[in-house]
C-alpha positions, 0 to 999 in steps of 0.5 A: 500500500502506497504511503499517502503523500505529505503536504507542506503548508504554504509559508505564511507571509511575515506580519507587517510592522505598523507604526503611527505618528501622533502629531501634537505640534500644532497651535490651533489658533481658531480653537484658542480664539474661541476658547479664551486666553489661558487655554492650552493648545487644543490637543491638551484640553481636557476631554472626559477627564483626559487630555484630547491627545491621550484619547487619540493615542489610546485609539491608535495603540491597539492597532500599532507596534510603535507610536511616535509622538511629535511635539515637545513640552511638559503637557505632552509628557503629562498627556501620554504618561503611563502609556505602554513604554514598549510601544510609545516612543519618546517624543521628537520635536515638530517643525514650523509646518505640518510637513516638517513635523511628519518628516521629523517623525518619519526620520525617528522611525527610520532610525529604529533597529526595525523600521515599520512596514506601514505608517499611520499619520494621525492628528493629535486633535482627533480624539474619537477614532472608531476602531473600524476606521483604523482597521480599514486603513491598515487592511487596505495597506496590507492588501497592497495599497500604497496610500489609504485615507478615511473620508466621508462624502460631502453632503451639504451644498457648497458655496463660493463666497467673497466679501459675504456674497455668494459667487458660485455653487460648487458641485459636490458630486465626487467630493469627500472630506479627508480624515486621519489616520491616513496610512502609507507604505513607510518606505514610500512616504519617507522617500517622498518627504525627503524629496519634498520641494513644495508645501502639502496640506496632507500626506496623501497629496505627496502620493497624488503628485507622483501619481501613486493611487491613494485609496479611500475607505469609509471614515466616520462623521464623529471622527472630527478634528477639534477646531472650534469650542463647539467641537469640544462639546460635541466630543464630550457628548459622544464620549458620555453617550458611548456613541457607536459609529456606523459600519465602515462599509457604508457610503463607500464609492463604487 
């Protein structure tokens, strides 16, 4: 009787190492103007008993191997105190512009003994990030995308206004509002930042300029960036109510 042939299971692909940059170097002038004198930068304002920045860090930590804060000062250290030291790296100083802060964080990750395969870039003033959004970004990157952003479709009518008078209506078809965390193949984003020679408002724009496709996954209406004092009240209600975000598959472009 012939012995049954043995089968060798296919080798498993190595697990991708994921890092996140948590940007905390911004000043938030609009928030400060509405909140009054003496108010700390918006990422350090208290929200449901914790600094906004800490909420953002805690939202990212379950999904990453390394969290690299970008910013300086005692408020940053206090906001992140007690978080897992095996994951949360010492903060590095940011720069004058957002792109400078991202570059500083990327270089810090590049200097690690084991740099990441994927990197998320997140605004420290976005404290309410549903797990489903972050998972969708990482899953799309793991599937081969070079860049991924969460976004929500524009639902309001858009008007162009000059001196308080409407000068035109902007068609909203195909328009989406970008959110963070945005995700990228780490070597690609690092190379694009090292070659950067023009301002950019977000990291997806770097890929767009070089014709790298940037994929979109469904964001969440509650994943707002703290910009105005009224945003803080909305976020407080969300955290108090334990609001559950909708499925990340809703509202996606076909």
